[in-house]
C-alpha positions as CSV (number, residue, x, y, z in Angstrom):
1,M,63.8,114.4,67.3
2,N,67.4,115.2,66.7
3,V,67.4,118.7,65.3
4,T,71.2,119.0,65.2
5,E,71.6,116.5,62.3
6,S,72.0,117.7,58.7
7,P,69.7,116.6,55.9
8,E,72.6,114.5,54.6
9,Q,73.0,112.7,58.0
10,V,69.3,112.0,58.2
11,A,69.1,110.8,54.6
12,G,72.1,108.6,55.2
13,S,70.4,107.1,58.2
14,L,67.3,106.5,56.1
15,A,69.3,104.5,53.6
16,T,70.8,102.4,56.4
17,C,67.3,101.8,57.8
18,S,66.0,100.8,54.4
19,Q,68.9,98.4,53.9
20,A,68.1,96.8,57.3
21,N,64.4,96.4,56.1
22,T,63.1,98.7,58.8
23,P,59.3,98.8,58.2
24,P,57.7,102.2,57.7
25,G,54.7,103.3,59.6
26,L,53.7,106.2,61.7
27,V,51.4,106.5,64.8
28,E,49.5,109.3,66.5
29,A,52.5,110.1,68.6
30,D,54.4,110.9,65.5
31,M,51.7,113.3,64.4
32,D,51.8,114.9,67.8
33,M,55.5,115.6,67.3
34,V,54.8,117.1,63.8
35,F,52.1,119.4,65.2
36,D,54.4,120.5,68.1
37,A,57.1,121.3,65.6
38,M,54.7,123.2,63.4
39,G,53.4,125.1,66.3
40,D,56.9,126.1,67.3
41,L,57.6,127.3,63.7
42,F,54.4,128.9,62.7
43,G,52.4,129.6,65.9
44,A,48.8,130.5,65.4
45,K,49.1,130.4,61.6
46,F,49.2,126.7,62.0
47,S,47.0,126.0,65.0
48,S,44.2,128.2,63.6
49,Q,44.0,126.0,60.5
50,W,44.7,122.6,61.9
51,G,44.1,122.7,65.6
52,S,46.2,121.2,68.4
53,Y,46.2,117.6,67.1
54,D,45.7,115.7,63.9
55,E,42.3,114.5,63.0
56,G,43.6,112.0,60.5
57,R,44.4,114.1,57.4
58,W,48.1,114.4,58.1
59,L,48.6,110.8,59.1
60,A,46.8,109.7,55.9
61,E,49.3,111.8,53.8
62,L,52.4,110.8,55.7
63,K,51.7,107.2,56.7
64,H,54.1,105.8,54.1
65,L,57.0,107.5,55.8
66,T,59.0,106.8,58.9
67,P,59.9,109.1,61.9
68,R,63.3,109.7,60.4
69,H,61.6,111.1,57.2
70,L,59.6,113.4,59.5
71,E,62.9,114.7,61.0
72,L,64.2,115.4,57.6
73,G,61.1,117.3,56.6
74,I,61.0,119.4,59.7
75,H,64.7,120.2,59.4
76,R,64.1,121.5,55.8
77,L,61.0,123.4,56.9
78,R,63.1,125.1,59.7
79,Q,65.6,126.1,57.1
80,Q,62.9,127.6,54.9
81,V,61.5,129.6,57.8
82,R,65.0,131.0,58.6
83,E,65.6,131.9,54.9
84,A,62.3,133.7,54.8
85,A,63.1,135.6,58.0
86,R,66.5,136.7,56.5
87,S,64.9,138.0,53.3
88,G,62.0,139.7,55.2
89,D,59.3,137.4,53.8
90,E,56.6,135.7,55.8
91,A,56.7,131.9,56.1
92,W,53.4,129.9,56.0
93,P,52.8,126.4,57.2
94,P,52.7,123.8,54.4
95,Q,49.8,121.6,53.4
96,P,50.2,117.9,54.3
97,V,51.1,116.9,50.7
98,A,53.8,119.6,50.5
99,F,55.3,118.6,53.8
100,A,55.4,114.9,52.6
101,A,57.5,116.1,49.7
102,L,59.9,117.8,52.0
103,C,60.3,114.6,53.9
104,E,61.6,112.6,50.9
105,P,65.4,112.3,50.6
106,R,66.9,113.9,47.6
107,P,69.8,112.6,45.4
108,E,72.3,115.1,46.8
109,D,71.5,114.0,50.3
110,V,73.1,110.7,49.7
111,G,76.0,111.9,47.6
112,L,74.4,111.8,44.1
113,P,74.1,114.8,41.8
114,D,70.7,116.2,41.3
115,V,68.8,115.4,38.1
116,A,69.9,118.6,36.3
117,G,73.5,118.0,37.2
118,A,73.4,114.3,36.2
119,W,71.8,115.3,32.8
120,R,74.5,117.8,32.1
121,E,77.2,115.2,32.9
122,V,75.8,112.6,30.5
123,C,75.4,115.2,27.8
124,A,79.0,116.3,28.2
125,H,80.5,112.8,28.2
126,A,78.2,110.8,26.0
127,H,81.0,110.6,23.4
128,E,83.4,108.9,25.9
129,P,81.3,107.0,28.4
130,G,84.0,104.4,28.9
131,Q,86.7,106.9,29.7
132,H,84.9,109.4,31.9
133,A,85.2,109.1,35.7
134,W,81.5,109.3,36.5
135,S,80.3,111.1,39.6
136,H,78.2,108.1,40.4
137,E,77.3,104.7,38.8
138,A,73.6,105.8,38.7
139,V,74.5,108.6,36.3
140,R,76.3,106.3,33.9
141,M,73.6,103.7,34.1
142,A,70.9,106.2,33.4
143,G,72.8,107.5,30.4
144,A,73.3,104.0,29.1
145,A,69.6,103.3,29.5
146,V,68.8,106.3,27.4
147,G,71.5,105.5,24.8
148,W,74.8,107.1,24.2
149,W,74.2,107.3,20.4
150,D,70.9,109.0,21.0
151,L,72.5,111.5,23.4
152,R,75.2,112.3,20.9
153,H,72.9,112.7,17.9
154,V,69.6,114.1,19.4
155,S,68.0,116.9,17.5
156,P,67.1,120.1,19.3
157,S,63.4,119.3,19.0
158,R,63.8,116.1,20.9
159,V,66.1,117.2,23.7
160,A,63.3,117.8,26.2
161,R,61.8,114.4,25.5
162,L,65.2,112.7,25.9
163,E,65.8,114.6,29.1
164,K,62.5,113.4,30.5
165,R,63.4,109.8,29.7
166,F,66.7,110.3,31.4
167,G,65.0,111.7,34.5
168,K,62.8,108.7,34.7
169,H,65.6,106.2,34.5
170,Y,67.8,108.2,36.9
171,G,65.0,108.6,39.5
172,A,64.5,104.9,39.6
173,L,68.2,104.3,40.1
174,V,68.3,107.0,42.8
175,N,65.5,105.2,44.6
176,R,67.5,102.0,44.6
177,V,70.5,103.7,46.1
178,M,68.4,105.3,48.8
179,A,67.0,101.9,49.6
180,G,70.5,100.7,50.3
181,E,71.1,98.8,47.1
182,E,74.6,98.8,45.6
183,L,74.3,99.4,41.9
184,T,76.1,97.1,39.6
185,P,76.2,97.2,35.8
186,R,73.4,94.9,34.6
187,Q,75.7,92.7,32.6
188,L,77.6,91.8,35.8
189,L,74.5,90.6,37.6
190,E,74.3,87.5,35.5
191,H,76.1,84.5,36.8
192,A,78.6,83.4,34.2
193,G,78.8,80.0,35.6
194,S,75.3,79.2,34.3
195,R,76.4,79.7,30.7
196,S,78.5,77.5,28.5
197,R,81.9,78.6,27.1
198,A,80.3,78.8,23.7
199,E,77.5,81.1,24.9
200,L,80.0,83.3,26.8
201,A,82.2,83.6,23.7
202,E,79.3,84.4,21.5
203,R,78.1,87.0,23.9
204,A,81.5,88.6,24.3
205,G,81.8,88.8,20.5
206,R,78.5,90.5,20.2
207,E,79.3,93.0,22.9
208,E,82.6,93.8,21.2
209,A,80.9,94.3,17.9
210,Q,78.3,96.5,19.5
211,Q,81.0,98.6,21.2
212,R,83.0,98.9,17.9
213,A,79.8,99.9,16.0
214,E,79.0,102.5,18.6
215,A,82.6,103.9,18.4
216,A,82.1,104.2,14.6
217,G,79.0,106.3,15.2
218,L,76.4,103.6,14.4
219,P,73.0,103.5,16.2
220,H,73.0,101.5,19.4
221,R,69.7,99.9,18.6
222,M,71.2,97.7,15.9
223,N,71.5,94.0,16.8
224,A,74.9,92.5,16.8
225,D,74.7,91.0,13.2
226,Q,73.5,94.3,11.8
227,G,76.2,96.1,13.7
228,I,78.9,93.8,12.2
229,R,77.6,94.3,8.7
230,S,77.4,98.1,9.1
231,L,80.8,98.2,10.7
232,R,82.4,96.2,7.8
233,A,80.7,98.5,5.3
234,A,82.0,101.5,7.1
235,L,85.5,100.1,7.0
236,G,85.2,99.2,3.3
237,R,85.3,95.4,3.9
238,A,83.0,92.8,2.4
């Protein structure tokens, strides 16, 4: 195990491995490595509870991971032990499920803001999503999935619910980034060559109407025809 790498380097390597379709899977030797590291960090506090080798419980909890995930988890665990020592606290070995959570890459490990930071960003710039220089495309896409109109007009009683929705969308996008996928706005994924000129013109007109309706403060859930009628009414046109 390379203990000199930072969590960011390990997480970046994990994304590269995922992009190359490296299959996950751990073996007993990997569990031996985990137990050796736990013994170094916690001594008898670990061995008295779990023994000298895994009897299957740790492997069952960690089997969906890779050796690189384990390196990331042990690195973080080592940091926790050091922080506890500096503050005069006593560090205790984690349960398998808690260690598995430490092994998972986090958004900030691969250059994305954490969920709280991403939420603050969309709330601050929901009124100008097209002009803001987003910290990452995943943040913008998660905000768009929730809805810019909803973000601008949410009542205080619904903020927590809306934030939860955002977290769900953002988490899914972060997972795609960590898997090595390059995010592209959904509308760009469709192949324009498969559509006729009339279809493309109609779609462009509807999208423009939707954008103008949103700029006028109209709900994003309107369909294009409703948006055009509402926009005309707002402008005092028949």
